[in-house]
C-alpha atoms as an extended CHARMM CRD file, in Angstrom:
* protein
*
       229  EXT
         1         1  UNK       CA             11.9600000000        5.2440000000       16.2590000000  PROA      1               0.0000000000
         2         2  UNK       CA             11.5910000000        7.9600000000       18.8550000000  PROA      2               0.0000000000
         3         3  UNK       CA              8.4940000000        8.7840000000       20.9090000000  PROA      3               0.0000000000
         4         4  UNK       CA              5.5250000000        6.4440000000       21.2000000000  PROA      4               0.0000000000
         5         5  UNK       CA              1.9710000000        7.6340000000       20.4820000000  PROA      5               0.0000000000
         6         6  UNK       CA             -1.0180000000        6.8730000000       22.6990000000  PROA      6               0.0000000000
         7         7  UNK       CA             -3.2710000000        4.0160000000       21.6120000000  PROA      7               0.0000000000
         8         8  UNK       CA             -6.0510000000        4.5000000000       19.0440000000  PROA      8               0.0000000000
         9         9  UNK       CA             -8.6250000000        4.3930000000       21.8240000000  PROA      9               0.0000000000
        10        10  UNK       CA             -6.7920000000        7.0250000000       23.8600000000  PROA      10              0.0000000000
        11        11  UNK       CA             -6.3620000000        9.3040000000       20.8360000000  PROA      11              0.0000000000
        12        12  UNK       CA            -10.0420000000        8.9460000000       19.9700000000  PROA      12              0.0000000000
        13        13  UNK       CA            -10.9940000000        9.9660000000       23.5000000000  PROA      13              0.0000000000
        14        14  UNK       CA             -8.5230000000       12.8790000000       23.5060000000  PROA      14              0.0000000000
        15        15  UNK       CA             -9.8930000000       14.3360000000       20.2510000000  PROA      15              0.0000000000
        16        16  UNK       CA            -13.4960000000       13.2290000000       20.7580000000  PROA      16              0.0000000000
        17        17  UNK       CA            -13.6980000000       11.4070000000       17.4270000000  PROA      17              0.0000000000
        18        18  UNK       CA            -14.3170000000        7.8230000000       16.3690000000  PROA      18              0.0000000000
        19        19  UNK       CA            -11.4900000000        5.3060000000       16.2610000000  PROA      19              0.0000000000
        20        20  UNK       CA            -11.9560000000        4.9420000000       12.4970000000  PROA      20              0.0000000000
        21        21  UNK       CA            -11.0050000000        8.6180000000       12.0770000000  PROA      21              0.0000000000
        22        22  UNK       CA             -7.8680000000        8.1030000000       14.1550000000  PROA      22              0.0000000000
        23        23  UNK       CA             -6.9980000000        4.9270000000       12.2550000000  PROA      23              0.0000000000
        24        24  UNK       CA             -7.2870000000        6.6850000000        8.8870000000  PROA      24              0.0000000000
        25        25  UNK       CA             -5.1560000000        9.5970000000       10.0890000000  PROA      25              0.0000000000
        26        26  UNK       CA             -2.4590000000        7.2210000000       11.3280000000  PROA      26              0.0000000000
        27        27  UNK       CA             -2.4050000000        5.4130000000        7.9870000000  PROA      27              0.0000000000
        28        28  UNK       CA             -1.7760000000        8.7040000000        6.1880000000  PROA      28              0.0000000000
        29        29  UNK       CA              0.9790000000        9.5960000000        8.6500000000  PROA      29              0.0000000000
        30        30  UNK       CA              2.5720000000        6.2050000000        7.9640000000  PROA      30              0.0000000000
        31        31  UNK       CA              2.4340000000        6.8190000000        4.2250000000  PROA      31              0.0000000000
        32        32  UNK       CA              4.2340000000       10.1320000000        4.7680000000  PROA      32              0.0000000000
        33        33  UNK       CA              6.8590000000        8.3700000000        6.8680000000  PROA      33              0.0000000000
        34        34  UNK       CA              6.0250000000       10.3360000000       10.0230000000  PROA      34              0.0000000000
        35        35  UNK       CA              4.9600000000        7.4000000000       12.1960000000  PROA      35              0.0000000000
        36        36  UNK       CA              5.5270000000        3.6560000000       12.0530000000  PROA      36              0.0000000000
        37        37  UNK       CA              3.4160000000        0.8810000000       13.5050000000  PROA      37              0.0000000000
        38        38  UNK       CA              5.0630000000       -2.0840000000       15.1820000000  PROA      38              0.0000000000
        39        39  UNK       CA              2.9830000000       -5.2070000000       15.6820000000  PROA      39              0.0000000000
        40        40  UNK       CA              2.2790000000       -5.7880000000       19.3500000000  PROA      40              0.0000000000
        41        41  UNK       CA              4.2430000000       -2.7240000000       20.4130000000  PROA      41              0.0000000000
        42        42  UNK       CA              2.3570000000        0.3610000000       19.2490000000  PROA      42              0.0000000000
        43        43  UNK       CA              2.8230000000        3.3430000000       16.9660000000  PROA      43              0.0000000000
        44        44  UNK       CA              6.0280000000        5.3680000000       17.1040000000  PROA      44              0.0000000000
        45        45  UNK       CA              7.0440000000        8.7910000000       15.8260000000  PROA      45              0.0000000000
        46        46  UNK       CA              9.8460000000        8.4800000000       13.2860000000  PROA      46              0.0000000000
        47        47  UNK       CA             13.0450000000       10.4710000000       13.1890000000  PROA      47              0.0000000000
        48        48  UNK       CA             11.8120000000       12.0490000000        9.9850000000  PROA      48              0.0000000000
        49        49  UNK       CA              8.9200000000       13.7210000000       11.8220000000  PROA      49              0.0000000000
        50        50  UNK       CA             11.3660000000       15.4160000000       14.1880000000  PROA      50              0.0000000000
        51        51  UNK       CA             13.6280000000       16.4400000000       11.3220000000  PROA      51              0.0000000000
        52        52  UNK       CA             10.7500000000       18.0770000000        9.4820000000  PROA      52              0.0000000000
        53        53  UNK       CA              9.7800000000       19.9020000000       12.6490000000  PROA      53              0.0000000000
        54        54  UNK       CA             13.2440000000       21.2960000000       13.3110000000  PROA      54              0.0000000000
        55        55  UNK       CA             14.7450000000       21.6800000000        9.8290000000  PROA      55              0.0000000000
        56        56  UNK       CA             13.7560000000       23.2480000000        6.5630000000  PROA      56              0.0000000000
        57        57  UNK       CA             11.4280000000       20.8210000000        4.8150000000  PROA      57              0.0000000000
        58        58  UNK       CA             13.2500000000       21.2320000000        1.5190000000  PROA      58              0.0000000000
        59        59  UNK       CA             16.5590000000       20.2450000000        3.0590000000  PROA      59              0.0000000000
        60        60  UNK       CA             14.9300000000       17.3110000000        4.8000000000  PROA      60              0.0000000000
        61        61  UNK       CA             13.5980000000       16.0210000000        1.5070000000  PROA      61              0.0000000000
        62        62  UNK       CA             16.9420000000       16.5820000000       -0.2130000000  PROA      62              0.0000000000
        63        63  UNK       CA             18.6350000000       14.4330000000        2.4180000000  PROA      63              0.0000000000
        64        64  UNK       CA             16.5930000000       11.3870000000        1.3570000000  PROA      64              0.0000000000
        65        65  UNK       CA             18.0740000000        9.7750000000       -1.7430000000  PROA      65              0.0000000000
        66        66  UNK       CA             14.9260000000        7.7920000000       -2.6150000000  PROA      66              0.0000000000
        67        67  UNK       CA             13.0140000000       11.0700000000       -2.9440000000  PROA      67              0.0000000000
        68        68  UNK       CA             15.6240000000       12.6330000000       -5.2300000000  PROA      68              0.0000000000
        69        69  UNK       CA             15.3020000000        9.8890000000       -7.8380000000  PROA      69              0.0000000000
        70        70  UNK       CA             14.0150000000       10.8170000000      -11.2700000000  PROA      70              0.0000000000
        71        71  UNK       CA             10.2270000000       10.4750000000      -11.6380000000  PROA      71              0.0000000000
        72        72  UNK       CA              9.1140000000        6.9990000000      -12.6460000000  PROA      72              0.0000000000
        73        73  UNK       CA              6.5930000000        6.2430000000      -15.3410000000  PROA      73              0.0000000000
        74        74  UNK       CA              3.5040000000        4.0340000000      -14.9650000000  PROA      74              0.0000000000
        75        75  UNK       CA              5.3390000000        0.9520000000      -16.2710000000  PROA      75              0.0000000000
        76        76  UNK       CA              8.0420000000        1.3140000000      -13.6150000000  PROA      76              0.0000000000
        77        77  UNK       CA              5.5150000000        1.7250000000      -10.8160000000  PROA      77              0.0000000000
        78        78  UNK       CA              3.5230000000       -1.3050000000      -11.9530000000  PROA      78              0.0000000000
        79        79  UNK       CA              6.6330000000       -3.4360000000      -12.3310000000  PROA      79              0.0000000000
        80        80  UNK       CA              7.9920000000       -2.4350000000       -8.9210000000  PROA      80              0.0000000000
        81        81  UNK       CA              4.6720000000       -2.9360000000       -7.1790000000  PROA      81              0.0000000000
        82        82  UNK       CA              4.0340000000       -6.2800000000       -8.8610000000  PROA      82              0.0000000000
        83        83  UNK       CA              7.4430000000       -7.6820000000       -7.9670000000  PROA      83              0.0000000000
        84        84  UNK       CA              7.7200000000       -6.2500000000       -4.4600000000  PROA      84              0.0000000000
        85        85  UNK       CA              4.1700000000       -6.8000000000       -3.2400000000  PROA      85              0.0000000000
        86        86  UNK       CA              4.0290000000      -10.3530000000       -4.5800000000  PROA      86              0.0000000000
        87        87  UNK       CA              7.0130000000      -11.2050000000       -2.3990000000  PROA      87              0.0000000000
        88        88  UNK       CA              5.4790000000       -9.2820000000        0.4930000000  PROA      88              0.0000000000
        89        89  UNK       CA              2.3040000000      -11.3120000000        0.1100000000  PROA      89              0.0000000000
        90        90  UNK       CA              4.1640000000      -14.6080000000        0.3040000000  PROA      90              0.0000000000
        91        91  UNK       CA              5.7860000000      -13.5560000000        3.5640000000  PROA      91              0.0000000000
        92        92  UNK       CA              2.5860000000      -12.0080000000        4.9380000000  PROA      92              0.0000000000
        93        93  UNK       CA              0.6770000000      -15.2480000000        4.3880000000  PROA      93              0.0000000000
        94        94  UNK       CA              3.1120000000      -16.9870000000        6.7190000000  PROA      94              0.0000000000
        95        95  UNK       CA              3.5370000000      -14.1720000000        9.2500000000  PROA      95              0.0000000000
        96        96  UNK       CA              0.1470000000      -12.4610000000        9.5510000000  PROA      96              0.0000000000
        97        97  UNK       CA             -1.5420000000      -12.3750000000       12.9410000000  PROA      97              0.0000000000
        98        98  UNK       CA             -5.2450000000      -13.0350000000       13.3480000000  PROA      98              0.0000000000
        99        99  UNK       CA             -5.7500000000       -9.2810000000       13.7490000000  PROA      99              0.0000000000
       100       100  UNK       CA             -3.9770000000       -8.7380000000       10.4210000000  PROA      100             0.0000000000
       101       101  UNK       CA             -6.2200000000      -11.2580000000        8.6890000000  PROA      101             0.0000000000
       102       102  UNK       CA             -9.3890000000       -9.7590000000       10.1370000000  PROA      102             0.0000000000
       103       103  UNK       CA             -8.3040000000       -6.2590000000        9.1030000000  PROA      103             0.0000000000
       104       104  UNK       CA             -7.4560000000       -7.4010000000        5.5720000000  PROA      104             0.0000000000
       105       105  UNK       CA            -10.8780000000       -9.0160000000        5.2660000000  PROA      105             0.0000000000
       106       106  UNK       CA            -12.5200000000       -5.8470000000        6.5590000000  PROA      106             0.0000000000
       107       107  UNK       CA            -10.5900000000       -3.5940000000        4.1830000000  PROA      107             0.0000000000
       108       108  UNK       CA            -11.3400000000       -5.8700000000        1.2260000000  PROA      108             0.0000000000
       109       109  UNK       CA            -15.0490000000       -5.6340000000        1.9930000000  PROA      109             0.0000000000
       110       110  UNK       CA            -14.7360000000       -1.8720000000        2.4620000000  PROA      110             0.0000000000
       111       111  UNK       CA            -13.2070000000       -1.6180000000       -1.0250000000  PROA      111             0.0000000000
       112       112  UNK       CA            -16.1550000000       -3.5290000000       -2.4450000000  PROA      112             0.0000000000
       113       113  UNK       CA            -18.7490000000       -1.3010000000       -0.7870000000  PROA      113             0.0000000000
       114       114  UNK       CA            -16.9440000000        2.0580000000       -1.0800000000  PROA      114             0.0000000000
       115       115  UNK       CA            -19.4170000000        4.7610000000       -2.1770000000  PROA      115             0.0000000000
       116       116  UNK       CA            -17.0990000000        6.3680000000       -4.7320000000  PROA      116             0.0000000000
       117       117  UNK       CA            -13.7550000000        5.8930000000       -6.4660000000  PROA      117             0.0000000000
       118       118  UNK       CA            -11.8600000000        8.2470000000       -4.1650000000  PROA      118             0.0000000000
       119       119  UNK       CA            -12.6990000000        6.3750000000       -0.9870000000  PROA      119             0.0000000000
       120       120  UNK       CA            -12.1280000000        3.0640000000       -2.7630000000  PROA      120             0.0000000000
       121       121  UNK       CA             -8.6220000000        4.1020000000       -3.8470000000  PROA      121             0.0000000000
       122       122  UNK       CA             -7.7900000000        5.2380000000       -0.3220000000  PROA      122             0.0000000000
       123       123  UNK       CA             -9.0600000000        1.9790000000        1.1740000000  PROA      123             0.0000000000
       124       124  UNK       CA             -7.1350000000       -0.0390000000       -1.4010000000  PROA      124             0.0000000000
       125       125  UNK       CA             -3.9470000000        1.7420000000       -0.3730000000  PROA      125             0.0000000000
       126       126  UNK       CA             -4.6550000000        0.8420000000        3.2600000000  PROA      126             0.0000000000
       127       127  UNK       CA             -5.2470000000       -2.7710000000        2.1910000000  PROA      127             0.0000000000
       128       128  UNK       CA             -1.8490000000       -2.9820000000        0.5030000000  PROA      128             0.0000000000
       129       129  UNK       CA             -0.0380000000       -1.2950000000        3.3840000000  PROA      129             0.0000000000
       130       130  UNK       CA             -1.7030000000       -3.6850000000        5.8220000000  PROA      130             0.0000000000
       131       131  UNK       CA             -0.2220000000       -6.5700000000        3.8550000000  PROA      131             0.0000000000
       132       132  UNK       CA              3.1840000000       -4.9920000000        4.3840000000  PROA      132             0.0000000000
       133       133  UNK       CA              2.4890000000       -4.6730000000        8.1180000000  PROA      133             0.0000000000
       134       134  UNK       CA              1.4770000000       -8.3280000000        8.2150000000  PROA      134             0.0000000000
       135       135  UNK       CA              5.0620000000       -9.3180000000        7.3550000000  PROA      135             0.0000000000
       136       136  UNK       CA              6.0840000000       -8.0790000000       10.8330000000  PROA      136             0.0000000000
       137       137  UNK       CA              9.2720000000       -6.6920000000        9.2360000000  PROA      137             0.0000000000
       138       138  UNK       CA              9.8140000000       -2.9430000000        9.8650000000  PROA      138             0.0000000000
       139       139  UNK       CA             12.2240000000       -2.6120000000        6.9260000000  PROA      139             0.0000000000
       140       140  UNK       CA              9.7430000000       -4.0910000000        4.4540000000  PROA      140             0.0000000000
       141       141  UNK       CA              6.9680000000       -1.9390000000        5.9080000000  PROA      141             0.0000000000
       142       142  UNK       CA              9.1220000000        1.1400000000        5.3960000000  PROA      142             0.0000000000
       143       143  UNK       CA              9.9310000000        0.1850000000        1.7920000000  PROA      143             0.0000000000
       144       144  UNK       CA              6.2410000000       -0.3530000000        1.0460000000  PROA      144             0.0000000000
       145       145  UNK       CA              5.4200000000        3.1060000000        2.3710000000  PROA      145             0.0000000000
       146       146  UNK       CA              8.1500000000        4.7110000000        0.2450000000  PROA      146             0.0000000000
       147       147  UNK       CA              6.8620000000        2.9860000000       -2.8920000000  PROA      147             0.0000000000
       148       148  UNK       CA              3.2810000000        4.1320000000       -2.3020000000  PROA      148             0.0000000000
       149       149  UNK       CA              4.4190000000        7.6320000000       -1.3970000000  PROA      149             0.0000000000
       150       150  UNK       CA              6.3870000000        7.9900000000       -4.6340000000  PROA      150             0.0000000000
       151       151  UNK       CA              3.4500000000        6.7150000000       -6.6530000000  PROA      151             0.0000000000
       152       152  UNK       CA              0.9990000000        8.9870000000       -4.8750000000  PROA      152             0.0000000000
       153       153  UNK       CA              3.2340000000       11.9990000000       -5.5850000000  PROA      153             0.0000000000
       154       154  UNK       CA              3.6280000000       11.1890000000       -9.2930000000  PROA      154             0.0000000000
       155       155  UNK       CA              1.5930000000       13.2950000000      -11.7770000000  PROA      155             0.0000000000
       156       156  UNK       CA              2.4200000000       10.7040000000      -14.4580000000  PROA      156             0.0000000000
       157       157  UNK       CA              0.8320000000        7.9660000000      -12.3840000000  PROA      157             0.0000000000
       158       158  UNK       CA             -2.2620000000       10.0160000000      -11.5760000000  PROA      158             0.0000000000
       159       159  UNK       CA             -2.7880000000       10.7620000000      -15.2740000000  PROA      159             0.0000000000
       160       160  UNK       CA             -2.3830000000        7.1040000000      -16.1840000000  PROA      160             0.0000000000
       161       161  UNK       CA             -4.6520000000        6.0170000000      -13.3340000000  PROA      161             0.0000000000
       162       162  UNK       CA             -7.4230000000        8.3810000000      -14.4560000000  PROA      162             0.0000000000
       163       163  UNK       CA             -9.7290000000        5.6560000000      -15.8540000000  PROA      163             0.0000000000
       164       164  UNK       CA             -9.7500000000        3.8720000000      -12.4950000000  PROA      164             0.0000000000
       165       165  UNK       CA            -11.1070000000        7.0050000000      -10.8200000000  PROA      165             0.0000000000
       166       166  UNK       CA            -14.1330000000        6.8720000000      -13.1290000000  PROA      166             0.0000000000
       167       167  UNK       CA            -15.1840000000        3.3230000000      -12.2660000000  PROA      167             0.0000000000
       168       168  UNK       CA            -18.6040000000        3.0190000000      -10.6450000000  PROA      168             0.0000000000
       169       169  UNK       CA            -17.8070000000       -0.1210000000       -8.7050000000  PROA      169             0.0000000000
       170       170  UNK       CA            -14.9520000000       -2.2790000000       -7.4680000000  PROA      170             0.0000000000
       171       171  UNK       CA            -13.4970000000       -4.0170000000      -10.5170000000  PROA      171             0.0000000000
       172       172  UNK       CA            -11.0530000000       -6.1940000000       -8.6050000000  PROA      172             0.0000000000
       173       173  UNK       CA            -13.1890000000       -7.8120000000       -5.9010000000  PROA      173             0.0000000000
       174       174  UNK       CA            -12.5340000000      -11.3500000000       -7.1730000000  PROA      174             0.0000000000
       175       175  UNK       CA             -8.7730000000      -10.8100000000       -7.3920000000  PROA      175             0.0000000000
       176       176  UNK       CA             -8.6510000000       -9.4050000000       -3.8780000000  PROA      176             0.0000000000
       177       177  UNK       CA            -10.8600000000      -12.2120000000       -2.5220000000  PROA      177             0.0000000000
       178       178  UNK       CA             -8.4550000000      -14.7810000000       -3.9780000000  PROA      178             0.0000000000
       179       179  UNK       CA             -5.5710000000      -13.0240000000       -2.2460000000  PROA      179             0.0000000000
       180       180  UNK       CA             -7.3240000000      -12.8690000000        1.1280000000  PROA      180             0.0000000000
       181       181  UNK       CA             -8.2690000000      -16.5520000000        0.8310000000  PROA      181             0.0000000000
       182       182  UNK       CA             -4.6010000000      -17.4280000000        0.2890000000  PROA      182             0.0000000000
       183       183  UNK       CA             -3.6930000000      -15.4920000000        3.4300000000  PROA      183             0.0000000000
       184       184  UNK       CA             -6.3380000000      -17.4080000000        5.3720000000  PROA      184             0.0000000000
       185       185  UNK       CA             -4.9070000000      -20.7260000000        4.1790000000  PROA      185             0.0000000000
       186       186  UNK       CA             -1.3690000000      -19.5830000000        5.0770000000  PROA      186             0.0000000000
       187       187  UNK       CA             -0.4140000000      -20.4530000000        1.5070000000  PROA      187             0.0000000000
       188       188  UNK       CA              2.5540000000      -18.2610000000        0.6430000000  PROA      188             0.0000000000
       189       189  UNK       CA              2.9320000000      -19.4260000000       -2.9580000000  PROA      189             0.0000000000
       190       190  UNK       CA             -0.7670000000      -18.9150000000       -3.6810000000  PROA      190             0.0000000000
       191       191  UNK       CA             -0.5720000000      -15.4430000000       -2.1340000000  PROA      191             0.0000000000
       192       192  UNK       CA              2.4080000000      -14.6150000000       -4.3590000000  PROA      192             0.0000000000
       193       193  UNK       CA              0.5300000000      -15.6480000000       -7.5030000000  PROA      193             0.0000000000
       194       194  UNK       CA             -2.7030000000      -13.9580000000       -6.4040000000  PROA      194             0.0000000000
       195       195  UNK       CA             -0.9710000000      -10.6190000000       -5.8470000000  PROA      195             0.0000000000
       196       196  UNK       CA              0.9340000000      -10.9140000000       -9.1170000000  PROA      196             0.0000000000
       197       197  UNK       CA             -2.3010000000      -11.5350000000      -11.0220000000  PROA      197             0.0000000000
       198       198  UNK       CA             -4.1320000000       -8.8120000000       -9.0750000000  PROA      198             0.0000000000
       199       199  UNK       CA             -1.6570000000       -6.1360000000      -10.1380000000  PROA      199             0.0000000000
       200       200  UNK       CA             -1.4770000000       -7.6080000000      -13.6440000000  PROA      200             0.0000000000
       201       201  UNK       CA             -5.2490000000       -7.1140000000      -13.9470000000  PROA      201             0.0000000000
       202       202  UNK       CA             -4.9700000000       -3.5080000000      -12.7960000000  PROA      202             0.0000000000
       203       203  UNK       CA             -2.1490000000       -2.8010000000      -15.2260000000  PROA      203             0.0000000000
       204       204  UNK       CA             -3.9480000000       -4.4610000000      -18.1440000000  PROA      204             0.0000000000
       205       205  UNK       CA             -7.1400000000       -2.5180000000      -17.4820000000  PROA      205             0.0000000000
       206       206  UNK       CA             -5.3260000000        0.8110000000      -17.2530000000  PROA      206             0.0000000000
       207       207  UNK       CA             -3.2180000000        0.0950000000      -20.3320000000  PROA      207             0.0000000000
       208       208  UNK       CA             -6.2610000000       -0.7020000000      -22.4500000000  PROA      208             0.0000000000
       209       209  UNK       CA             -8.2880000000        2.1640000000      -20.9950000000  PROA      209             0.0000000000
       210       210  UNK       CA             -5.5670000000        4.6300000000      -21.8620000000  PROA      210             0.0000000000
       211       211  UNK       CA             -5.0050000000        3.0660000000      -25.3000000000  PROA      211             0.0000000000
       212       212  UNK       CA             -1.3140000000        3.3160000000      -24.3850000000  PROA      212             0.0000000000
       213       213  UNK       CA              1.4660000000        2.4630000000      -26.8000000000  PROA      213             0.0000000000
       214       214  UNK       CA              4.2050000000        0.0230000000      -25.7720000000  PROA      214             0.0000000000
       215       215  UNK       CA              6.5410000000        2.9760000000      -25.3520000000  PROA      215             0.0000000000
       216       216  UNK       CA              4.2140000000        4.5080000000      -22.7500000000  PROA      216             0.0000000000
       217       217  UNK       CA              3.5340000000        1.4590000000      -20.6290000000  PROA      217             0.0000000000
       218       218  UNK       CA              4.5410000000       -2.1400000000      -21.1360000000  PROA      218             0.0000000000
       219       219  UNK       CA              3.3620000000       -5.1460000000      -19.1890000000  PROA      219             0.0000000000
       220       220  UNK       CA              6.0570000000       -7.6720000000      -18.4360000000  PROA      220             0.0000000000
       221       221  UNK       CA              4.0280000000      -10.5110000000      -19.9090000000  PROA      221             0.0000000000
       222       222  UNK       CA              5.8730000000      -12.9040000000      -17.6090000000  PROA      222             0.0000000000
       223       223  UNK       CA              3.9070000000      -15.5000000000      -15.7280000000  PROA      223             0.0000000000
       224       224  UNK       CA              4.6280000000      -15.6100000000      -11.9980000000  PROA      224             0.0000000000
       225       225  UNK       CA              6.6590000000      -18.6420000000      -11.0670000000  PROA      225             0.0000000000
       226       226  UNK       CA              6.2660000000      -18.0700000000       -7.3100000000  PROA      226             0.0000000000
       227       227  UNK       CA              9.9900000000      -18.6760000000       -7.0600000000  PROA      227             0.0000000000
       228       228  UNK       CA             12.1950000000      -17.4310000000       -4.3070000000  PROA      228             0.0000000000
       229       229  UNK       CA             14.4280000000      -15.3280000000       -6.5910000000  PROA      229             0.0000000000
């Protein structure tokens, strides 16, 4: 981490916009790896932001091995997200601050009431990244951002996710409510299972909606054991 940004309130006053606008912009900067939020400390500019400012962007990307990996398919993204975020959720349930819990509840409600699929997808991304932040572990937060960034930059994923962009309402309110309730109870195992089932529901819906063959996307079919392995 390098320089520290002003607070949300100060940025909102500087640019004469609402704090929600600043908050959304900071989330997108986090997804791009340009800033990182540290609980109780503030938001910091990452080394990557300085590298992109002073070096050729292509070379900067080439220097990051996770961004030079071969493109993943929908099955790989779903498997990675299901495994990783289920473990994140267990830890977040035990580590989340009251501010984290309130923000997760707010984002869950915002997903439910989003006026269209685009804003709902954006809010859902913020919801998942807030879970990562609730672990209070900068390394896990960084890994979560990299996973979402790779998915967001994948044409294969966007094609597969097409049916979700046509939904008129929030299809996963109940799954998300179960997850938030587990966080509130500080029940790590329940949070693990709730996230596993949440992503399983998303994957099953998309698989059926796309009439995909097993070669295109396969669900693991494994039941979560909430184990530590």
